[in-house]
C-alpha positions, 0 to 999 in steps of 0.5 A: 631064970636067977640061975641062968647066966646068959640068956643068949650066947654066940660062940664064934659062929660063922654064916655063909651063903653060896651064891652062883658057885661062890661063898659069900661070909654074911657073918665072921667070927660072931661072939658076944653074950646076953645077960638078963635083963640087958639090952643089946644094940646091933647097928650097921648099914642095909645089906651089913647081916643085921636081919641074919644076926636076928634070925641066927638068934631066934633060931630060924637059921643055923650057923655055917659053924660055931655055936648058938645057946639060948638059956645056956642050951646049945643049939646047934644039934636040938631037933626040930621039936627041940627047937621050936618048943624053945623058940615059942616058950623063951624067945619074942620077936618084932619086926620092922613091919608089925605083920599083925593080923588085919581082920583081927583085933588088936585083942586077938592079934596079941592072944594068937600065939598064946600057948594058953588062952588068956583074955586077962593077960593079953589085956594087962600087956596092952595096958602096960604098953599104952594100949587101952582100946582092945578092940580096934583093927590094925588099920585104924593104928598108928605106926607107933601103935601097931609097933607097940601091940607087936611089943605086947604080943612079943611078950605073951608067952613070958620069954626071956628073950626079946629079938626085935629087928630094926622095929623102930626103921618106920617111925619117927625120932618122936615115935622111936624114942617112945617105943625104946622107953617102953621097951626098957621098961620090961623087967627080966628080959634080954632084948637084941634089937638091930637098927642102922640109926647109932644115935639109939645107942645111949637107950642100951646097955652094950651097943655093936656095929656090924662092919664087913661081916664083923662085930665091933 
């Protein structure tokens, strides 16, 4: 990773949808880069395109034009197998809702996406985010604890990039800042997070706002 200049690069990309025979510009001419170990916050109101941006960065959608690179690998022309391998090996995801599997324990949820099963690694990640009772189930957790488990799960394959789509959206201010403090203590991982709360700006290395489908 030390030889990689940028973990994530957006190069003049657009995302256009068709609806009712009309074209809708969800994102226009988006360009920025994210270095190893740095964090970026994207703010904007509901419907501004924040989730679309995360889906594009996570290679779950393709841009209508332009390019997205992960670890300086240009992704536009990757086949599905190459794309899936890049997602699995390099990207961890956190969403507004934890999406934990309710009939699995906390530990089992963290281990679920592991490429190679490693109980001890999953336990250490849970301890790192402040969860010590591994046998509990999601129904026993607070919203903050659910997001901490999701954070541990996102780290289980040693990604170089964490994509977090409004992970503090369901949390009160104290819980949100507690979660961000843990997130910012993670070393050597680039973080791209979205939020409709611009008061979180001070917790990030760089911030942008989505306005009229453009980053400003």
